[in-house]
Each structure stands twice: as structure tokens, then as C-alpha cells.
N, C-alpha and C positions, 0 to 999 in steps of 0.2 A: 498596861498603864491604859490608865480612862481615858474614854472616846472626851472631848471637849462638848459643850452643851452644843445642842442641834441647831439652834439661831447661829453659832457662828461657824460652822458649815455650811451652813445656808447663807449668812454672807459672802465666805469667802469663794462659794461657787458663781454668784454673781455679781462681786465687788467689778470683775470687766467690763460685763454687758451694762452696769451703772454708768461707769466712765464713760463709755459707746453712746448711750442714751443722753448724758447730757451734753454731748459735744455735738452730736447731730441736730439734738433741738438747737444751738447755738448755728450752727452752720444753716440749717434750714429757714431758719428767721432771719438769716442775714441776707439781704436784700442787696448787697453790694458785693455778690460771690462772682469772680472770674473763672479761668477754666481748670487752672491748679486747683483751685479751692473745692469746684464743682465734683472734679476727680478724685479728690480726698474724701469728698463727705462718701462718692461711691467706694473707696478704699474702707472706709471705717462702716458703712453696710454691711459690706462681707464679712467684717471681722466681727461684726454683731454677730451674723448668723452662724460663723465660726465657734462664737462663745456661749452661746443657747445649743449647738449642739453638746459640748462641754457640759452645760449644765445636766443637759438628759443624760450625761452617761454617768455623774457622778453623784445622780441620785438615784441611780439603778431601774430607768424607766427601761428596760431590756426591750419592750417591743417596739416604741419610736426611736430608741439608738439605730435599732438593725434598719430604719428607714434612713435615719439622719448620717448614718456612718459614711455611705458616700458623698454627703453632701458636706460632711466634716472634711473628708480626703480633697474637695474639690476648692473649700474655701482656706483650707490650712497651707494648699498649696499655691493659693491665688494673691493669697496677701502681701507678698512678696514683689513677685512679678507688678502688682499693682503698685507698691510703693515704690516701684522702681520710674515707673511709667510717670507717676506723680511728680518726681524729680527730674524727667526729664523735662515734663512741664514747666519747672521752675528754671531750668538753665540753661534748654536747649532746643523744645518746641515750640512755637509760637501761638499752636492748635493741633487740637488732639489728630493724629494719624492713626488712621485705622488698622492701615497694616502691619501695626505693631501688635495686634491682636494677637499672631504666635504665639505672644509670649504666654497665656493662658492654656499653651497645648497641654505642657506635663500635666495640668492640672486637667482638662477636660478630659484625655485619653485613661487615668488613672483612674478618676471618679468614675467615667463609665465601664472601665473593666471591674470593679468594686462593683459596683450596680448590678451589671451584668451575674457577677458570680453568685450573688444574692437571689437573685430571680431566678436561677437554675438550681440551687440548693434546696432539697427538701429540709424541712422544717424541723429532722433531727441535725441533719448538719448544721443549719442554722442556730439551734441550740447548742450543740457542742461548741464553733467555733466562737461565739457569745459569751457562753458560761468557761470554757479552757481558757481559750485565749485570749478574749479583751478583758476577762474578769477574773482570772485565776479563782474562780468558786470550787471548784473538780482539780482532782490530781490529773495532768496531762497524759494523752494516749501514746503510746509510742509510734503510733503510726496514724494516718490521718484520711478519710477520702481524698479524692484529688480535689472538687473544688474547695474542700478548708486547706490543702497546702496549698493552692496558690492563693486564697486571700491570705494566708500568712507570708507568701513570695509578695503581695501587692503591701504588708507592712514592711517590709525589708525595702523595697521598691520607694516607698513613699522616704523613708530617711534617707538613701541617696539623695533622692531628688530635691528634699527639703534642705538638705547642707548647700548642695550645690546651687540652690537658689540665692540663700545667706549670701553664701560666698563671694557669688556673682553680683549682687545688690550692694554690695560694701565696696565691692571692688570699682565698679563701674560707678556707683552713685559719688564716691571720695573724689572719683576724676572728673566727672562732672560738675560737681560742686567747686572744687579748684580751679579750674576752667572758668567756669563763669565768674570765681571771686576775682583772678585775674582781669576778665574784658571791665569789670564794675571800676576795678581800681586804677584799670590803665584809662579810666576815662570821666570817674569823679576824684577831685582832691575830697569830698566829704562823702565816705562810703557807711557812714553810719545809717541802719534800719536796710542795707541794700545788699550787703555780704551774708551770706547765709552760714555762718560759724555754727552755730547751735543745730544745725541739722549735720554737720559732721558729729556732735558730738553724741547725736540723738543716734546715725548709723554704729557708732560704736557700744553704745548703750544696748540697741538694738540685738547685736551679737550677745551680748551677754545675755538678754532675755531667750535668745533661739538657741544658745547653748543649755538654760536653762529646760528649754521646752523638748530637745532632745535629750537630756538628761531623765528629765519624768516618760518620756516615750523608752526610752531604753530601761528605764526601770520599771515600765509598766505602769500606767495609768489607775490599775487597780491597788498598787501598794498605796495612791492619795486615799483610799478610802476604806482601807487600813487604818491607815496610821493620819486620820484625817487633818489632825493638827497642822502636820507637815504641806497642806495644801496651801499655807499662808504665803509660803516661800514663792512657788510659780504665780501664784494669783495676784501678789501685791507688784511683784516685779513686772507683770505685766499691764497691770493696772496704769504704775508711773510709766513705763516706755507709751500706753496707749494714750495718756494724758497728754504727756511730751510731745508727741508727735502732732496731735489734734491742738495744743498750744502755739507751738512754731505753725503749723499752717493757718491757723487763727491770726496768728501777730506778722504774719510776713503780706508786708505791702508790694513787696518789688522783686518781681520776675524777670527772665528774661526777655517779655512780650514788653513791660514797659522799656526795659535798657535800649530794645530796637526801635521803639516809635522814637525814643529822644534820638537816639543816634540819625536814624533817618530824618526825623523834624531840624537836626541841627548840622548835618552834613552838606545839605545842597548849596550852600553860600560858598564854604571851603574847600568843595570839590570842582565845583567851577573856574573859582579864584587861582586854586593850586594845583588842579589836578596834572596841568601839562608844563609843571614846572620842576617836578622830579627828575624826568625825566633827561632832561638835559644839565643839570647841576652838577657843577665840579666840586672836586675836593676843595676847591678854595671858599666859593658860594656855599656848600656844606658847612665850613666852618662859620664865616659871617653870618648864616641864617643862626646858629647856636649862641652867635656873641648876640646878636638880637632877643634873642630868647631872655639868656641870662640878663640884659641887660633892663629888658622888661619887667622880669622877676622883683631884680635888686633897687630897679631907679622909682619903679611905676608900685612897685608892692603888690601885684596883682595876688599872692599869697594871701593878702589879707580878706580876701572876700571869699567866706567859707563855703560857696556854694560853687565855687570856678570849674569850670567843666573843660576838658582837651579843647570842644570844639571853639571855643571863648577863643585859649590861648592860640591855636591856629587860624583862626580870623586875624587878629591884630598881628600875626606874622604871615599872609598875606600865602596861607600853606593850608595845605588839608589836613585831618587830624590823624589822616595813618601815617604820613612822612611823620610828623610832629613828635608822635606816639614813639614811630621807630629812632627820630633821632634823640629824644629822650633816654630810652632805651641803650643807643648805641655809644652815646659818651657820659652817661651817667652811669649807667648800668642798673636803672631803676625804674618801675614803672610809674605812670604822672603822677598817682597819689602822696608814693613814697617822695617823689620828686618835691613837690607843694609842701610836704610836710616837713621836708630839710630845713627847708626855708621859713616854716613857721615854728618849729623848735629854736631855730640860731636867732628869731625874732622874741622868742619867751625866754632864752637865756638871759637875752641882755637886758630885758625886763626883772626878772629876776635877781641876776646882777647887780641891778642899779642899788646905790645906798641911800636910805633915805628913811627920816621918821617914823615917815607913816608909808609902810610898804604896802603895794596893790595886793587884795586877796587875791589867789591863786586859780581862783575861778573869773576873776576878772583878768588875768594876764591869760587865761588861755582865750578868751571872747578877744582882747583884744591884739591876738596872734592868729587869729584866724579860724579858732577851732569852735563847731557848736555848744559843746557842751563841758564839763569837768573832766567825766572818766573818758571822752575819747583822748583829751590831752594826756591825762595819767598814762594812759595804757602807749600811747605813741612816745610821748617822752621816756619813759620807763626804757622801753622796748630798746632806743637810739641809745640812749644814754647811761643804760643801766642803774640808775637811781631814779628815786620819786624828784617830782620838782620841788615837793617842800625839803628832801636832803641836799637837792644843787645849791637850794637860796642857804641854807647854814653852813652849806661847805663854805660857799663864797663868803663869808660872813667872817667865819671864823679866825 
């Protein structure tokens, strides 16, 4: 099969680099960066070094790649731990905790192991390892000198560590995101731009790109130097993943830091007024609090406030947000956001079912029901009722 034009091969080897440079430039020019975004910039910088090393490999620059091989090991085993800690800064940690530096230990140790081996290897052993093991340019020997065998061991260790890092990052990352989303839904009635739904999808997509990376390493990167047209598959997959991670980070305005600040700023009154109530309340008083809460929602229609927060409801009840949140969960088996949205949906259903020669547009019904936009209204309504608002209106009028 004919090889593709050199320009195509050049573009695919540099495509992830172009993506990273584009986003690094945007992040560096953005003066509004907070801690999580600054840490994401570090992640992208490490990834950039990794893909530059890739470029030297795929362009057969043997001399430079012998130097960069150990750097490639470090950056490859650093990206997932760094991304994991970026997720912690979004969902758990309000500031960088240097004690978490230990997560880079496997990357440091294995890259140092590789670098030391390169230093002790003779020029002949280096040539043997690069040409036969890394590039498969010659038939492989049946036995190799000890430093070369140790480098082969390093390659196998790299794969095991990389798989472990991917699995741990995805597992703990999804757990942190889910817990953060639960906190957001327990405090806000409008969670738009606050939940981290897109990051869960990105984590799953990163699993796909990691699988492609592992398959590429298992096949051998030299395979793509021979069948260079197939380089488009990992190149495009990695570029899309990096673009998605960068875009989500650039557009993510809300983190655990903002949530903590709002909770602390809004909880002082409720804690002072209601901190001593919950300890002495009887079951009857507990029922009365629930009744008062229901009356506020039904008669005062607090749910029509699109930015209603748990703390505001707690203040009106003379309690604190922790106790009111527990009350909603125990009596309604819902979080605060779903509790308020249930009232909003019932209000919307009445508007949708109202007979009129000039019916309200769906987006107007969304706003009059306490939703901030049409897309959120459609999503919540469809999830609760199993049909779209338009379909619900049509069925009620048939």
C-alpha cells in the first residue's frame, strides 16, 4: 500500500501539539484564572511535552528520542495523576495541597530508572534497544545484555502502571464528581453551569483514548511509522480528548471553592438561629416544621424564584440549612433541587393544560414556572414525566 503524502503524516504527528498550544495560549492570556484552571494549565503543559516527544519518535529522530524517551515516560505517567488532582480542585480541595505530590511518584521512579539505564548503556546497547525494541528496524535477538533487558522490563512496568492510573482516575474521578453534584443539588434549585456532568462524559471518553494508547503501545509505535495512514486514529482521538478537556475547563466557572464560599456566607444566620433547635425537637415539632415548609412552597410559591437556595428556605423556617436538607431528604426522599423542581413542574403542567385560544409559548411557561431557560425545563420535565412539555400539552388537548 502506498504511503500517504509526507504533509499528512506531519500534520497527524503534530495535531495534538497544535490543540495543546491553542488552549495553552488561551489559558495564559486569560487573567481570570483560578486555582483549578491554573492547575489545568500545568496538566496541558506536561501533555505538550509528551506529544513533542511523540513527534520526535514518529519522525525517526533517534538521537533526540534517546534523550526524550525517559521524559516521555515521566510525562505519560504524570498526565492522569495530574488530571485526577485537577478534578480534586474542582470538587474537593479549595486549595492545592502539596502532600498530594506523592501521586507523581510512579512517574518519577520509572523515568529515573529509564534515564539511569540509558546512562549506563554502551552506544552499542543503546543502538540495539532503539533499533530493535523501540523501532523494530531489525530482527530481534534471542538474548540481550542486562541493561537492554531492564529497559524491556521498564516497558512492561509502564503498561501496568498506566492501566492502573487510568482505572483509578476514572473510578475516583467519577465518585468525586457525583458527590460534588449531590452537594450542588442539595444547596441550589438552579444547578445550571454548576454541575459537572460534562466531565463525567469526558472521563469515559478518556478511557477510550487510553485504550487506543494501550493498543498502540501493545502493537508498537513503530507500527504507525510503517503504516502511517493509521496514525490518524490515535492522533484524532487524542486531539478530540484534549480539546474536550480544555474546553470543559475553560468553560467551568463553578468549583468547590465557590460552593464553599457561598455556603459559608449564607449559613451564619441559619446556624445562629437554628443550631440549637434540632437537638431538642420532638417528632411532633419535626412534623410541624415540614408542614410549615410545605405551606411556604404552596402558598408563597417560593419555587418561582429561579435562584432559590436552601439557605433562604432555612432562614424563612428559622432553622439551618443542614437540618432542612435532612428534612427534605427524610420526608420527600429528594434533594433540594429536585424538591423545588417538582413544584415547578406541577406549576408548568397547569399552565400547559390550561385551555386558551392563544397558548403561552413553551419558553414562556418555563420562565413562569421558575426555570431559567428552556433547555433545563425540557430536561427536567422529560425526566419527571417521561414525555416532553409539547407532547404533554398535545395529549391534554386531544
